[in-house]
Predicted model as a PDB file, atoms N, CA, C, CB and O in Angstrom, pLDDT in the B-factor column:
MODEL        1                                                                  
ATOM      1  N   UNK A   1      81.740  79.882  98.633  1.00 77.00           N  
ATOM      2  CA  UNK A   1      82.282  81.087  99.207  1.00 77.00           C  
ATOM      3  C   UNK A   1      81.135  82.004  99.636  1.00 77.00           C  
ATOM      4  CB  UNK A   1      83.217  81.796  98.207  1.00 77.00           C  
ATOM      5  O   UNK A   1      80.093  82.088  98.986  1.00 77.00           O  
ATOM      6  N   UNK A   2      81.373  82.684 100.753  1.00 86.00           N  
ATOM      7  CA  UNK A   2      80.361  83.606 101.269  1.00 86.00           C  
ATOM      8  C   UNK A   2      81.024  84.933 101.636  1.00 86.00           C  
ATOM      9  CB  UNK A   2      79.631  82.995 102.503  1.00 86.00           C  
ATOM     10  O   UNK A   2      82.223  84.970 101.913  1.00 86.00           O  
ATOM     11  N   UNK A   3      80.257  86.014 101.640  1.00 90.00           N  
ATOM     12  CA  UNK A   3      80.815  87.305 102.053  1.00 90.00           C  
ATOM     13  C   UNK A   3      81.228  87.253 103.524  1.00 90.00           C  
ATOM     14  CB  UNK A   3      79.790  88.445 101.821  1.00 90.00           C  
ATOM     15  O   UNK A   3      80.709  86.450 104.299  1.00 90.00           O  
ATOM     16  N   UNK A   4      82.180  88.130 103.898  1.00 94.00           N  
ATOM     17  CA  UNK A   4      82.591  88.179 105.300  1.00 94.00           C  
ATOM     18  C   UNK A   4      83.062  89.584 105.663  1.00 94.00           C  
ATOM     19  CB  UNK A   4      83.706  87.150 105.579  1.00 94.00           C  
ATOM     20  O   UNK A   4      83.321  90.411 104.789  1.00 94.00           O  
ATOM     21  N   UNK A   5      83.167  89.835 106.944  1.00 96.00           N  
ATOM     22  CA  UNK A   5      83.684  91.097 107.485  1.00 96.00           C  
ATOM     23  C   UNK A   5      85.150  90.892 107.835  1.00 96.00           C  
ATOM     24  CB  UNK A   5      82.864  91.569 108.744  1.00 96.00           C  
ATOM     25  O   UNK A   5      85.494  89.914 108.498  1.00 96.00           O  
ATOM     26  N   UNK A   6      86.020  91.799 107.399  1.00 96.00           N  
ATOM     27  CA  UNK A   6      87.452  91.723 107.682  1.00 96.00           C  
ATOM     28  C   UNK A   6      87.857  92.971 108.458  1.00 96.00           C  
ATOM     29  CB  UNK A   6      88.288  91.586 106.363  1.00 96.00           C  
ATOM     30  O   UNK A   6      87.514  94.087 108.068  1.00 96.00           O  
ATOM     31  N   UNK A   7      88.584  92.783 109.556  1.00 97.00           N  
ATOM     32  CA  UNK A   7      89.120  93.884 110.337  1.00 97.00           C  
ATOM     33  C   UNK A   7      90.637  93.759 110.331  1.00 97.00           C  
ATOM     34  CB  UNK A   7      88.551  93.886 111.796  1.00 97.00           C  
ATOM     35  O   UNK A   7      91.173  92.706 110.676  1.00 97.00           O  
ATOM     36  N   UNK A   8      91.332  94.822 109.943  1.00 97.00           N  
ATOM     37  CA  UNK A   8      92.792  94.814 109.912  1.00 97.00           C  
ATOM     38  C   UNK A   8      93.308  95.868 110.888  1.00 97.00           C  
ATOM     39  CB  UNK A   8      93.328  95.080 108.468  1.00 97.00           C  
ATOM     40  O   UNK A   8      92.891  97.026 110.845  1.00 97.00           O  
ATOM     41  N   UNK A   9      94.210  95.458 111.759  1.00 96.00           N  
ATOM     42  CA  UNK A   9      94.922  96.359 112.665  1.00 96.00           C  
ATOM     43  C   UNK A   9      96.399  96.079 112.451  1.00 96.00           C  
ATOM     44  CB  UNK A   9      94.491  96.154 114.187  1.00 96.00           C  
ATOM     45  O   UNK A   9      96.949  95.154 113.050  1.00 96.00           O  
ATOM     46  N   UNK A  10      97.039  96.859 111.612  1.00 94.00           N  
ATOM     47  CA  UNK A  10      98.438  96.601 111.279  1.00 94.00           C  
ATOM     48  C   UNK A  10      99.275  97.855 111.522  1.00 94.00           C  
ATOM     49  CB  UNK A  10      98.574  96.138 109.811  1.00 94.00           C  
ATOM     50  O   UNK A  10      98.746  98.962 111.621  1.00 94.00           O  
ATOM     51  N   UNK A  11     100.576  97.661 111.616  1.00 91.00           N  
ATOM     52  CA  UNK A  11     101.512  98.752 111.876  1.00 91.00           C  
ATOM     53  C   UNK A  11     102.631  98.722 110.841  1.00 91.00           C  
ATOM     54  CB  UNK A  11     102.092  98.653 113.312  1.00 91.00           C  
ATOM     55  O   UNK A  11     102.696  97.831 109.995  1.00 91.00           O  
ATOM     56  N   UNK A  12     103.505  99.713 110.929  1.00 89.00           N  
ATOM     57  CA  UNK A  12     104.693  99.833 110.071  1.00 89.00           C  
ATOM     58  C   UNK A  12     104.322  99.864 108.593  1.00 89.00           C  
ATOM     59  CB  UNK A  12     105.657  98.676 110.336  1.00 89.00           C  
ATOM     60  O   UNK A  12     104.917  99.164 107.773  1.00 89.00           O  
ATOM     61  N   UNK A  13     103.333 100.686 108.270  1.00 91.00           N  
ATOM     62  CA  UNK A  13     102.936 100.860 106.875  1.00 91.00           C  
ATOM     63  C   UNK A  13     103.520 102.148 106.302  1.00 91.00           C  
ATOM     64  CB  UNK A  13     101.406 100.870 106.751  1.00 91.00           C  
ATOM     65  O   UNK A  13     103.701 102.253 105.089  1.00 91.00           O  
ATOM     66  N   UNK A  14     103.821 103.137 107.161  1.00 89.00           N  
ATOM     67  CA  UNK A  14     104.395 104.405 106.708  1.00 89.00           C  
ATOM     68  C   UNK A  14     105.859 104.541 107.116  1.00 89.00           C  
ATOM     69  CB  UNK A  14     103.593 105.575 107.266  1.00 89.00           C  
ATOM     70  O   UNK A  14     106.660 105.101 106.368  1.00 89.00           O  
ATOM     71  N   UNK A  15     106.210 104.039 108.280  1.00 86.00           N  
ATOM     72  CA  UNK A  15     107.562 104.137 108.805  1.00 86.00           C  
ATOM     73  C   UNK A  15     108.231 102.772 108.682  1.00 86.00           C  
ATOM     74  CB  UNK A  15     107.559 104.629 110.282  1.00 86.00           C  
ATOM     75  O   UNK A  15     107.671 101.760 109.104  1.00 86.00           O  
ATOM     76  N   UNK A  16     109.430 102.748 108.104  1.00 86.00           N  
ATOM     77  CA  UNK A  16     110.104 101.464 107.903  1.00 86.00           C  
ATOM     78  C   UNK A  16     110.574 100.875 109.234  1.00 86.00           C  
ATOM     79  CB  UNK A  16     111.299 101.631 106.950  1.00 86.00           C  
ATOM     80  O   UNK A  16     110.952 101.626 110.133  1.00 86.00           O  
ATOM     81  N   UNK A  17     110.557  99.552 109.377  1.00 87.00           N  
ATOM     82  CA  UNK A  17     111.102  98.919 110.567  1.00 87.00           C  
ATOM     83  C   UNK A  17     112.633  99.031 110.555  1.00 87.00           C  
ATOM     84  CB  UNK A  17     110.656  97.433 110.651  1.00 87.00           C  
ATOM     85  O   UNK A  17     113.263  98.947 109.500  1.00 87.00           O  
ATOM     86  N   UNK A  18     113.209  99.218 111.722  1.00 85.00           N  
ATOM     87  CA  UNK A  18     114.654  99.388 111.821  1.00 85.00           C  
ATOM     88  C   UNK A  18     115.370  98.041 111.799  1.00 85.00           C  
ATOM     89  CB  UNK A  18     115.012 100.152 113.095  1.00 85.00           C  
ATOM     90  O   UNK A  18     114.813  97.013 112.182  1.00 85.00           O  
ATOM     91  N   UNK A  19     116.612  98.077 111.342  1.00 86.00           N  
ATOM     92  CA  UNK A  19     117.448  96.879 111.342  1.00 86.00           C  
ATOM     93  C   UNK A  19     118.083  96.676 112.710  1.00 86.00           C  
ATOM     94  CB  UNK A  19     118.534  96.975 110.257  1.00 86.00           C  
ATOM     95  O   UNK A  19     118.173  97.614 113.503  1.00 86.00           O  
ATOM     96  N   UNK A  20     118.516  95.474 112.981  1.00 86.00           N  
ATOM     97  CA  UNK A  20     119.166  95.145 114.250  1.00 86.00           C  
ATOM     98  C   UNK A  20     120.607  94.712 114.009  1.00 86.00           C  
ATOM     99  CB  UNK A  20     118.390  94.036 114.989  1.00 86.00           C  
ATOM    100  O   UNK A  20     120.939  94.192 112.943  1.00 86.00           O  
ATOM    101  N   UNK A  21     121.451  94.927 114.995  1.00 87.00           N  
ATOM    102  CA  UNK A  21     122.842  94.470 114.966  1.00 87.00           C  
ATOM    103  C   UNK A  21     123.583  94.936 113.707  1.00 87.00           C  
ATOM    104  CB  UNK A  21     122.889  92.950 115.054  1.00 87.00           C  
ATOM    105  O   UNK A  21     124.371  94.186 113.130  1.00 87.00           O  
ATOM    106  N   UNK A  22     123.324  96.170 113.292  1.00 85.00           N  
ATOM    107  CA  UNK A  22     123.999  96.706 112.119  1.00 85.00           C  
ATOM    108  C   UNK A  22     123.295  96.441 110.803  1.00 85.00           C  
ATOM    109  CB  UNK A  22     125.355  96.156 112.048  1.00 85.00           C  
ATOM    110  O   UNK A  22     123.789  96.836 109.747  1.00 85.00           O  
ATOM    111  N   UNK A  23     122.165  95.789 110.848  1.00 86.00           N  
ATOM    112  CA  UNK A  23     121.425  95.523 109.612  1.00 86.00           C  
ATOM    113  C   UNK A  23     120.717  96.769 109.096  1.00 86.00           C  
ATOM    114  CB  UNK A  23     120.409  94.410 109.836  1.00 86.00           C  
ATOM    115  O   UNK A  23     120.451  97.700 109.856  1.00 86.00           O  
ATOM    116  N   UNK A  24     120.419  96.782 107.818  1.00 85.00           N  
ATOM    117  CA  UNK A  24     119.729  97.919 107.207  1.00 85.00           C  
ATOM    118  C   UNK A  24     118.253  97.909 107.570  1.00 85.00           C  
ATOM    119  CB  UNK A  24     119.897  97.898 105.681  1.00 85.00           C  
ATOM    120  O   UNK A  24     117.694  96.877 107.939  1.00 85.00           O  
ATOM    121  N   UNK A  25     117.626  99.091 107.457  1.00 87.00           N  
ATOM    122  CA  UNK A  25     116.189  99.179 107.688  1.00 87.00           C  
ATOM    123  C   UNK A  25     115.451  98.315 106.670  1.00 87.00           C  
ATOM    124  CB  UNK A  25     115.709 100.648 107.609  1.00 87.00           C  
ATOM    125  O   UNK A  25     115.916  98.116 105.547  1.00 87.00           O  
ATOM    126  N   UNK A  26     114.312  97.817 107.077  1.00 87.00           N  
ATOM    127  CA  UNK A  26     113.500  97.001 106.185  1.00 87.00           C  
ATOM    128  C   UNK A  26     112.576  97.857 105.339  1.00 87.00           C  
ATOM    129  CB  UNK A  26     112.690  95.995 106.981  1.00 87.00           C  
ATOM    130  O   UNK A  26     112.762  99.070 105.237  1.00 87.00           O  
ATOM    131  N   UNK A  27     111.598  97.238 104.743  1.00 90.00           N  
ATOM    132  CA  UNK A  27     110.588  97.951 103.966  1.00 90.00           C  
ATOM    133  C   UNK A  27     109.267  97.901 104.729  1.00 90.00           C  
ATOM    134  CB  UNK A  27     110.435  97.338 102.533  1.00 90.00           C  
ATOM    135  O   UNK A  27     109.004  96.936 105.447  1.00 90.00           O  
ATOM    136  N   UNK A  28     108.437  98.928 104.579  1.00 92.00           N  
ATOM    137  CA  UNK A  28     107.149  98.908 105.270  1.00 92.00           C  
ATOM    138  C   UNK A  28     106.228  97.846 104.669  1.00 92.00           C  
ATOM    139  CB  UNK A  28     106.482 100.293 105.201  1.00 92.00           C  
ATOM    140  O   UNK A  28     106.425  97.412 103.534  1.00 92.00           O  
ATOM    141  N   UNK A  29     105.235  97.438 105.430  1.00 95.00           N  
ATOM    142  CA  UNK A  29     104.248  96.494 104.932  1.00 95.00           C  
ATOM    143  C   UNK A  29     103.187  97.197 104.093  1.00 95.00           C  
ATOM    144  CB  UNK A  29     103.593  95.752 106.092  1.00 95.00           C  
ATOM    145  O   UNK A  29     103.127  98.426 104.040  1.00 95.00           O  
ATOM    146  N   UNK A  30     102.356  96.394 103.440  1.00 95.00           N  
ATOM    147  CA  UNK A  30     101.256  96.936 102.631  1.00 95.00           C  
ATOM    148  C   UNK A  30     100.038  96.051 102.770  1.00 95.00           C  
ATOM    149  CB  UNK A  30     101.663  97.060 101.144  1.00 95.00           C  
ATOM    150  O   UNK A  30     100.151  94.840 102.958  1.00 95.00           O  
ATOM    151  N   UNK A  31      98.877  96.665 102.676  1.00 97.00           N  
ATOM    152  CA  UNK A  31      97.609  95.941 102.622  1.00 97.00           C  
ATOM    153  C   UNK A  31      96.992  96.273 101.270  1.00 97.00           C  
ATOM    154  CB  UNK A  31      96.641  96.329 103.829  1.00 97.00           C  
ATOM    155  O   UNK A  31      96.747  97.440 100.964  1.00 97.00           O  
ATOM    156  N   UNK A  32      96.741  95.250 100.465  1.00 97.00           N  
ATOM    157  CA  UNK A  32      96.247  95.453  99.107  1.00 97.00           C  
ATOM    158  C   UNK A  32      94.934  94.686  98.929  1.00 97.00           C  
ATOM    159  CB  UNK A  32      97.304  94.994  98.056  1.00 97.00           C  
ATOM    160  O   UNK A  32      94.823  93.520  99.306  1.00 97.00           O  
ATOM    161  N   UNK A  33      93.958  95.359  98.354  1.00 97.00           N  
ATOM    162  CA  UNK A  33      92.636  94.770  98.149  1.00 97.00           C  
ATOM    163  C   UNK A  33      92.304  94.809  96.667  1.00 97.00           C  
ATOM    164  CB  UNK A  33      91.551  95.516  98.980  1.00 97.00           C  
ATOM    165  O   UNK A  33      92.439  95.852  96.026  1.00 97.00           O  
ATOM    166  N   UNK A  34      91.863  93.663  96.109  1.00 96.00           N  
ATOM    167  CA  UNK A  34      91.464  93.606  94.709  1.00 96.00           C  
ATOM    168  C   UNK A  34      89.970  93.324  94.621  1.00 96.00           C  
ATOM    169  CB  UNK A  34      92.272  92.527  93.946  1.00 96.00           C  
ATOM    170  O   UNK A  34      89.472  92.315  95.121  1.00 96.00           O  
ATOM    171  N   UNK A  35      89.276  94.245  93.971  1.00 94.00           N  
ATOM    172  CA  UNK A  35      87.838  94.104  93.776  1.00 94.00           C  
ATOM    173  C   UNK A  35      87.511  94.520  92.343  1.00 94.00           C  
ATOM    174  CB  UNK A  35      87.033  94.964  94.814  1.00 94.00           C  
ATOM    175  O   UNK A  35      87.963  95.569  91.884  1.00 94.00           O  
ATOM    176  N   UNK A  36      86.748  93.723  91.652  1.00 92.00           N  
ATOM    177  CA  UNK A  36      86.366  93.999  90.257  1.00 92.00           C  
ATOM    178  C   UNK A  36      87.571  94.280  89.377  1.00 92.00           C  
ATOM    179  CB  UNK A  36      85.410  95.179  90.196  1.00 92.00           C  
ATOM    180  O   UNK A  36      87.512  95.145  88.504  1.00 92.00           O  
ATOM    181  N   UNK A  37      88.681  93.546  89.600  1.00 93.00           N  
ATOM    182  CA  UNK A  37      89.883  93.685  88.796  1.00 93.00           C  
ATOM    183  C   UNK A  37      90.721  94.914  89.109  1.00 93.00           C  
ATOM    184  CB  UNK A  37      89.511  93.710  87.378  1.00 93.00           C  
ATOM    185  O   UNK A  37      91.736  95.151  88.453  1.00 93.00           O  
ATOM    186  N   UNK A  38      90.316  95.696  90.096  1.00 96.00           N  
ATOM    187  CA  UNK A  38      91.036  96.912  90.472  1.00 96.00           C  
ATOM    188  C   UNK A  38      91.834  96.670  91.757  1.00 96.00           C  
ATOM    189  CB  UNK A  38      90.051  98.098  90.658  1.00 96.00           C  
ATOM    190  O   UNK A  38      91.273  96.251  92.769  1.00 96.00           O  
ATOM    191  N   UNK A  39      93.156  96.937  91.712  1.00 96.00           N  
ATOM    192  CA  UNK A  39      93.998  96.846  92.907  1.00 96.00           C  
ATOM    193  C   UNK A  39      93.968  98.184  93.619  1.00 96.00           C  
ATOM    194  CB  UNK A  39      95.461  96.441  92.545  1.00 96.00           C  
ATOM    195  O   UNK A  39      94.052  99.241  92.993  1.00 96.00           O  
ATOM    196  N   UNK A  40      93.847  98.125  94.948  1.00 96.00           N  
ATOM    197  CA  UNK A  40      93.811  99.349  95.730  1.00 96.00           C  
ATOM    198  C   UNK A  40      94.553  99.106  97.041  1.00 96.00           C  
ATOM    199  CB  UNK A  40      92.344  99.810  95.989  1.00 96.00           C  
ATOM    200  O   UNK A  40      94.270  98.133  97.739  1.00 96.00           O  
ATOM    201  N   UNK A  41      95.500  99.981  97.381  1.00 96.00           N  
ATOM    202  CA  UNK A  41      96.176  99.885  98.667  1.00 96.00           C  
ATOM    203  C   UNK A  41      95.223 100.449  99.719  1.00 96.00           C  
ATOM    204  CB  UNK A  41      97.556 100.654  98.659  1.00 96.00           C  
ATOM    205  O   UNK A  41      94.687 101.546  99.558  1.00 96.00           O  
ATOM    206  N   UNK A  42      95.017  99.690 100.796  1.00 97.00           N  
ATOM    207  CA  UNK A  42      94.068 100.114 101.826  1.00 97.00           C  
ATOM    208  C   UNK A  42      94.810 100.482 103.111  1.00 97.00           C  
ATOM    209  CB  UNK A  42      93.030  99.000 102.104  1.00 97.00           C  
ATOM    210  O   UNK A  42      95.955 100.072 103.301  1.00 97.00           O  
ATOM    211  N   UNK A  43      94.175 101.246 103.986  1.00 96.00           N  
ATOM    212  CA  UNK A  43      94.832 101.721 105.204  1.00 96.00           C  
ATOM    213  C   UNK A  43      95.253 100.599 106.158  1.00 96.00           C  
ATOM    214  CB  UNK A  43      93.917 102.664 105.927  1.00 96.00           C  
ATOM    215  O   UNK A  43      94.819  99.454 106.041  1.00 96.00           O  
ATOM    216  N   UNK A  44      96.111 100.975 107.099  1.00 95.00           N  
ATOM    217  CA  UNK A  44      96.631 100.000 108.061  1.00 95.00           C  
ATOM    218  C   UNK A  44      95.576  99.555 109.067  1.00 95.00           C  
ATOM    219  CB  UNK A  44      97.818 100.584 108.797  1.00 95.00           C  
ATOM    220  O   UNK A  44      95.663  98.458 109.620  1.00 95.00           O  
ATOM    221  N   UNK A  45      94.596 100.390 109.299  1.00 97.00           N  
ATOM    222  CA  UNK A  45      93.505 100.048 110.218  1.00 97.00           C  
ATOM    223  C   UNK A  45      92.199 100.279 109.485  1.00 97.00           C  
ATOM    224  CB  UNK A  45      93.569 100.896 111.544  1.00 97.00           C  
ATOM    225  O   UNK A  45      91.849 101.409 109.146  1.00 97.00           O  
ATOM    226  N   UNK A  46      91.480  99.184 109.245  1.00 97.00           N  
ATOM    227  CA  UNK A  46      90.261  99.287 108.438  1.00 97.00           C  
ATOM    228  C   UNK A  46      89.333  98.105 108.730  1.00 97.00           C  
ATOM    229  CB  UNK A  46      90.609  99.339 106.927  1.00 97.00           C  
ATOM    230  O   UNK A  46      89.785  97.018 109.090  1.00 97.00           O  
ATOM    231  N   UNK A  47      88.055  98.335 108.571  1.00 97.00           N  
ATOM    232  CA  UNK A  47      87.045  97.279 108.598  1.00 97.00           C  
ATOM    233  C   UNK A  47      86.353  97.316 107.232  1.00 97.00           C  
ATOM    234  CB  UNK A  47      86.005  97.473 109.801  1.00 97.00           C  
ATOM    235  O   UNK A  47      85.889  98.371 106.799  1.00 97.00           O  
ATOM    236  N   UNK A  48      86.285  96.170 106.559  1.00 95.00           N  
ATOM    237  CA  UNK A  48      85.630  96.144 105.261  1.00 95.00           C  
ATOM    238  C   UNK A  48      84.892  94.837 105.049  1.00 95.00           C  
ATOM    239  CB  UNK A  48      86.643  96.360 104.151  1.00 95.00           C  
ATOM    240  O   UNK A  48      85.216  93.805 105.636  1.00 95.00           O  
ATOM    241  N   UNK A  49      83.900  94.918 104.197  1.00 95.00           N  
ATOM    242  CA  UNK A  49      83.137  93.731 103.818  1.00 95.00           C  
ATOM    243  C   UNK A  49      83.727  93.199 102.525  1.00 95.00           C  
ATOM    244  CB  UNK A  49      81.608  94.050 103.656  1.00 95.00           C  
ATOM    245  O   UNK A  49      83.933  93.944 101.567  1.00 95.00           O  
ATOM    246  N   UNK A  50      83.995  91.909 102.509  1.00 95.00           N  
ATOM    247  CA  UNK A  50      84.618  91.263 101.357  1.00 95.00           C  
ATOM    248  C   UNK A  50      83.625  90.287 100.743  1.00 95.00           C  
ATOM    249  CB  UNK A  50      85.933  90.533 101.764  1.00 95.00           C  
ATOM    250  O   UNK A  50      83.047  89.444 101.430  1.00 95.00           O  
ATOM    251  N   UNK A  51      83.437  90.419  99.423  1.00 94.00           N  
ATOM    252  CA  UNK A  51      82.533  89.523  98.705  1.00 94.00           C  
ATOM    253  C   UNK A  51      83.317  88.353  98.121  1.00 94.00           C  
ATOM    254  CB  UNK A  51      81.781  90.282  97.587  1.00 94.00           C  
ATOM    255  O   UNK A  51      84.535  88.426  97.964  1.00 94.00           O  
ATOM    256  N   UNK A  52      82.618  87.296  97.806  1.00 92.00           N  
ATOM    257  CA  UNK A  52      83.252  86.139  97.177  1.00 92.00           C  
ATOM    258  C   UNK A  52      83.976  86.581  95.915  1.00 92.00           C  
ATOM    259  CB  UNK A  52      82.209  85.042  96.850  1.00 92.00           C  
ATOM    260  O   UNK A  52      83.431  87.331  95.105  1.00 92.00           O  
ATOM    261  N   UNK A  53      85.226  86.106  95.751  1.00 92.00           N  
ATOM    262  CA  UNK A  53      86.010  86.427  94.572  1.00 92.00           C  
ATOM    263  C   UNK A  53      86.933  87.619  94.739  1.00 92.00           C  
ATOM    264  CB  UNK A  53      85.105  86.675  93.440  1.00 92.00           C  
ATOM    265  O   UNK A  53      87.836  87.810  93.924  1.00 92.00           O  
ATOM    266  N   UNK A  54      86.734  88.426  95.770  1.00 95.00           N  
ATOM    267  CA  UNK A  54      87.640  89.542  96.026  1.00 95.00           C  
ATOM    268  C   UNK A  54      88.878  89.011  96.738  1.00 95.00           C  
ATOM    269  CB  UNK A  54      86.944  90.655  96.873  1.00 95.00           C  
ATOM    270  O   UNK A  54      88.829  87.947  97.355  1.00 95.00           O  
ATOM    271  N   UNK A  55      89.981  89.738  96.659  1.00 95.00           N  
ATOM    272  CA  UNK A  55      91.242  89.238  97.180  1.00 95.00           C  
ATOM    273  C   UNK A  55      91.883  90.284  98.088  1.00 95.00           C  
ATOM    274  CB  UNK A  55      92.195  88.861  96.029  1.00 95.00           C  
ATOM    275  O   UNK A  55      91.932  91.467  97.751  1.00 95.00           O  
ATOM    276  N   UNK A  56      92.369  89.837  99.235  1.00 95.00           N  
ATOM    277  CA  UNK A  56      93.065  90.692 100.184  1.00 95.00           C  
ATOM    278  C   UNK A  56      94.471  90.143 100.369  1.00 95.00           C  
ATOM    279  CB  UNK A  56      92.304  90.773 101.547  1.00 95.00           C  
ATOM    280  O   UNK A  56      94.642  88.963 100.675  1.00 95.00           O  
ATOM    281  N   UNK A  57      95.484  90.995 100.183  1.00 97.00           N  
ATOM    282  CA  UNK A  57      96.875  90.602 100.375  1.00 97.00           C  
ATOM    283  C   UNK A  57      97.468  91.462 101.478  1.00 97.00           C  
ATOM    284  CB  UNK A  57      97.693  90.742  99.055  1.00 97.00           C  
ATOM    285  O   UNK A  57      97.367  92.688 101.430  1.00 97.00           O  
ATOM    286  N   UNK A  58      98.087  90.831 102.477  1.00 96.00           N  
ATOM    287  CA  UNK A  58      98.744  91.542 103.565  1.00 96.00           C  
ATOM    288  C   UNK A  58     100.229  91.228 103.481  1.00 96.00           C  
ATOM    289  CB  UNK A  58      98.150  91.143 104.964  1.00 96.00           C  
ATOM    290  O   UNK A  58     100.646  90.090 103.696  1.00 96.00           O  
ATOM    291  N   UNK A  59     101.024  92.245 103.166  1.00 95.00           N  
ATOM    292  CA  UNK A  59     102.475  92.094 103.098  1.00 95.00           C  
ATOM    293  C   UNK A  59     103.049  92.623 104.407  1.00 95.00           C  
ATOM    294  CB  UNK A  59     103.082  92.852 101.853  1.00 95.00           C  
ATOM    295  O   UNK A  59     102.927  93.812 104.701  1.00 95.00           O  
ATOM    296  N   UNK A  60     103.670  91.758 105.188  1.00 93.00           N  
ATOM    297  CA  UNK A  60     104.190  92.157 106.487  1.00 93.00           C  
ATOM    298  C   UNK A  60     105.557  92.822 106.351  1.00 93.00           C  
ATOM    299  CB  UNK A  60     104.283  90.948 107.413  1.00 93.00           C  
ATOM    300  O   UNK A  60     106.344  92.447 105.483  1.00 93.00           O  
ATOM    301  N   UNK A  61     105.848  93.822 107.215  1.00 90.00           N  
ATOM    302  CA  UNK A  61     107.139  94.500 107.157  1.00 90.00           C  
ATOM    303  C   UNK A  61     108.232  93.647 107.797  1.00 90.00           C  
ATOM    304  CB  UNK A  61     107.058  95.863 107.852  1.00 90.00           C  
ATOM    305  O   UNK A  61     107.948  92.699 108.529  1.00 90.00           O  
ATOM    306  N   UNK A  62     109.480  93.998 107.511  1.00 83.00           N  
ATOM    307  CA  UNK A  62     110.584  93.281 108.137  1.00 83.00           C  
ATOM    308  C   UNK A  62     111.855  94.098 108.086  1.00 83.00           C  
ATOM    309  CB  UNK A  62     110.801  91.937 107.464  1.00 83.00           C  
ATOM    310  O   UNK A  62     112.086  94.838 107.130  1.00 83.00           O  
ATOM    311  N   UNK A  63     112.675  93.970 109.104  1.00 77.00           N  
ATOM    312  CA  UNK A  63     113.952  94.678 109.181  1.00 77.00           C  
ATOM    313  C   UNK A  63     115.117  93.750 108.923  1.00 77.00           C  
ATOM    314  CB  UNK A  63     114.113  95.339 110.536  1.00 77.00           C  
ATOM    315  O   UNK A  63     114.980  92.528 108.980  1.00 77.00           O  
ATOM    316  N   UNK A  64     116.255  94.335 108.640  1.00 76.00           N  
ATOM    317  CA  UNK A  64     117.450  93.531 108.375  1.00 76.00           C  
ATOM    318  C   UNK A  64     118.194  93.156 109.643  1.00 76.00           C  
ATOM    319  CB  UNK A  64     118.379  94.277 107.452  1.00 76.00           C  
ATOM    320  O   UNK A  64     118.015  93.776 110.691  1.00 76.00           O  
ATOM    321  N   UNK A  65     119.012  92.155 109.539  1.00 76.00           N  
ATOM    322  CA  UNK A  65     119.859  91.680 110.636  1.00 76.00           C  
ATOM    323  C   UNK A  65     121.305  91.761 110.181  1.00 76.00           C  
ATOM    324  CB  UNK A  65     119.485  90.217 111.065  1.00 76.00           C  
ATOM    325  O   UNK A  65     121.642  91.307 109.087  1.00 76.00           O  
ATOM    326  N   UNK A  66     122.163  92.339 111.019  1.00 75.00           N  
ATOM    327  CA  UNK A  66     123.562  92.522 110.652  1.00 75.00           C  
ATOM    328  C   UNK A  66     124.449  91.397 111.174  1.00 75.00           C  
ATOM    329  CB  UNK A  66     124.063  93.849 111.173  1.00 75.00           C  
ATOM    330  O   UNK A  66     123.961  90.354 111.609  1.00 75.00           O  
ATOM    331  N   UNK A  67     125.766  91.628 111.122  1.00 64.00           N  
ATOM    332  CA  UNK A  67     126.733  90.635 111.594  1.00 64.00           C  
ATOM    333  C   UNK A  67     126.978  90.805 113.075  1.00 64.00           C  
ATOM    334  CB  UNK A  67     128.054  90.745 110.824  1.00 64.00           C  
ATOM    335  O   UNK A  67     127.764  90.060 113.660  1.00 64.00           O  
TER     336      UNK A  67                                                      
ENDMDL                                                                          
END                                                                             
């Protein structure tokens, strides 16, 4: 494993995505970074250097679909 540069350009982190065809609104996405055992939610648009062993989780948003 080697260090690398990560650039994230994501949306729908503060405002929930809307549902379609009568479906309920979804939940916003999240970007989570774990370094030295500490979890930290990071911004939707960020550039960061990641070292070996660190973990980045990107949870994508989604809306509901109705009948």
